[in-house]
C-alpha positions, 0 to 999 in steps of 0.5 A: 507912830505905832508899834508891832501888836498894836494893829487890830487884827483881821478877826477883830476888825472883822468882829468890829465890823459885824457890831456895826452892821448888826447896829445898822449903822445907827446913831449911838444908842446912849451918850454922856456929856457935859450938860453945856455941849450935847450936841457938840461933846468935847470928849472930856470934863474937867473938874477941880476937887470939891466942885460940881458940874452938870451932865447929860445922858442921852438915850436914843431908842434904836432898838426898833420897837417900843421900851417902857420903864427906861430908867437914866443915871450916872454911876460916879467915882468913889467920893463922888456924888451924882444926882438928878438935877434940882431933885436930890434923887439919884435916878431918873426914870420915864414912866411913859412908853418910848417910841422907836426913834424917840429920845429921853434925857435927864441932867443930873449935878455931879460933884467931885471929891477931893482926891485927884482923879484921872479916868471915867465918869459912867452913864447908864441906862436900864429899860424893859422890852418884851418882858426882859429888862435890858442895860446899857452903860457908857462912859466920859473921860473926866479930870479932877485936878488943880485948875492950873492951866497950860495958858499961853505959848510961844514959839519964835518972836518972829524975827530971823536971827532967834527962831526959838525965843520960846516960852511956856506960860502956867496960870493958876486959875483957882482961889487957893495957892497950888503946890507944884511940888514935883509936877512935871510938863513935857512937849513933843512935836508931831511924830516924835516920842517924848524924851524927858519932862521938865520937873517942877522942884520941890516947895514950888508954889503958885500963888490964886491967878498967878503965872509961872514961866517956863522959858526955852534955854539957848541950848541944851543936851540932846543926848545925856552926858555922863559924870566925867564928861568933858565933851557933850553933844547939844541942840545948838551953838549959835552965838556960843564961843570958847571961854564963855561960861555955861551953866548945865541943868537948873537949880542947886545942882547945876554946873558951871563950866567953861566952854573950851571948843565949839564943834559942829560938823559940816552939812551940805545946804540944800532942800530936806526930803519932802520938805517942798523947798525948805532947807535942811536943818542941821541937827534934824532927825530921820526915822527907821524906815517904815515900810508900805505895805509890808510891816507896816512897822519892822524891828531891828533886833539888838546887835545890829550894825546897820539901820534902813532910815527915811533919810541920810541928810547930815550923817556923815562918817566918823560922826556920832549918831544917836538911835532911839528905843523904848517908847510905847506907841501910839500913845506916845505920852505913855512912855519915855524914849532913850537913845544909844549912841553909836558911830557911823561907818558908812552911809548908804542910801535911805528907804524908798516908797513908790507905786506900780505905774502900770499892770504887771502880769504873771510871767513878766520879768519887768515892773514899770514904777513911778520911781528908781530912786535909791533902788539897787540891783540886789534889792528885794520888793514885796508885792502886792497885798494879800487880796482875793485873787492876787498874791504877795511875792517877793522879787528880785532887782536884777537891772534899774531902769527908768521911772515912768513920767508920772504916776499912775493916778491919772490912770493907764499911759497914752501913746507918746507918754513915758512909762519908763523902762522900769526894774528887771526882775530875777524871775517871772512874776508869779501873780497878777499886780495892779497900777498904783500898789504901793511897794517900798526899798530898804535901801542900804541905810546906815553902818555904824559900830558898836552893834546895838544893845536895844532893839528898834522899830520904824519911826523911832527917830535917828539923830545925827549928833553935829552940835558939841561943845568941850568945856574945861572940867569934867562934869561932876554929875550925870545929866539927862536929854533936854537939861538947859545948856545956857550962855548967858551971853548969847541973845540969837537963841532962846527965850531972851523976854524981859520977864525972868523965867521961874524954870528954864528948859533945855528942850526940845525945841517947841515945833513951829508947825504942830505939837503936844503939850501936857501938864502931870502933878506929882501923883502922875495925873494930867492936869492939862493938856493941848495939841496945837497945830493938829491932832499930834496925839488924838488921846489928848484931844479936847473939843469936839472933832466932828465938825465936817466942811471945808477946813474942818479937820478937828478941835486943836489949839492954833500954832503960832510958829514961824513959817506955818504951811507950806511955802517954797524956798524957806522963810527968808524975812522977819515974821510977826510976833505971835502967841497962842494962849487961852482967853481971858486967861485960864478959860478951859471949856476943855475945847481947845479949839476955840479956848485958845486964840493966836495974837500978834504982838504977844511979846509978853507972857499973859497977853493975848488979844483974842484976835485970830 
């Protein structure tokens, strides 16, 4: 999830490579780590206000010659203190000469201040070489926050009837009560931006060693609902019926209304594109098309009435759809995405990503391709990449034939293999193009009205609005995306645990595969965060990420969701009730991969057996 202007330029990439070469591909010269994790640093060290922890500064002499008077220190933020462990002094000087390749280190006691803080702790080294004094610094990411943890979460209890029996549990691991007023919690699925955050009410307190439970409501708003509206678009309508009472929003401002009607746009059953046979879930978003190699990001300017998309599944003429805009990429947690709502006028073809199946020579008017899906006469295709001996050109399709019987990965086609009739072009090729070069076709996309008021970029979500309810009276207030829409009669959707949640949230529903969660205090400092099921947001990663070997792909919490893995045909049977949580409660070594475990039969918050 990236936007124009966020990719390094060619010049920057060349300078980075030059730096790597100048360093002779050597090890890191200076590092600052928790003293307990020098060899496998987690990339983060979390303090609570007024606490002390040990940090180690390590210097490796990669200069190629001996150095003298090596001095190590830690530069702490304002209000913090740092001293060499058990010494009372602020730096460690090594009188002896340090030979090439040798390592020295010093451990420091670092005491945090009383103010909440997200930022850097700086390690410093100075040395003498050839009569000159040389210095270098490095940083470690630190937090100084109240010890409230995202302690446990469940996506489903394993039942087929209710796959959203979800909760998130917070835990105060400290010895003092914490004021949660105006704290916020947000979470999002992999490859999706953030649309909302759940705010704790003023006056909310969490006692020492106590829990705060967030429960997923049976439904929630998928786009904002305006004051005066009587029809609202929602995430789910399972179990909801005309005559039921619903409560929109939470707290004192929540509004109660009676349902007049429930509506769902009919969707043809079938497998979702690229889903390994899993059935399409109505209301699932697609994204604005991301072409490769052209792009990799395109931006559709404001005023558009058509948008290219990755899939047209679930979109119907006459229905409403929502187009995302406004998030800051690639760090999705830095901004809030919004939607503008339009009416679908025509549904065309989605974008197609394919490859050249065989070499194409300059002068040819036909190319062999791995797929002809959704390619039409008149489509324009950008071929090749800007590399030595090749060139970029755009060709126009005049005739669509058949695709090759296989991709180009196994080399040239043998006699008897069907290379297909491919695509006929309007003009001869100007350059040679190699097999296996990717190309993309944007497709005809989706037409809509009115014209967009905002620009929209590749990978931003495009959501078919298929579920709605109409209520008996106009809404008295505006309500935002993911506000709770709760029908107490519904038992086949949302959290159904014995313990009543301290706060309901309307969405997004927790993703079964992978996602990211973040807890912030009233000043916006990150108090806790985690990735689960994968490195969804690398900037939020906690734990050593460089373990190599089979199955080693980073440190993150396990996903306890239903339907884990790629299995064709969907999931028709009951699965075990499973949650993921810290074991024991509140443990935090800044290492999601080891602090969290997946536990079966975790039907109640606060339970994690420690078994995998």
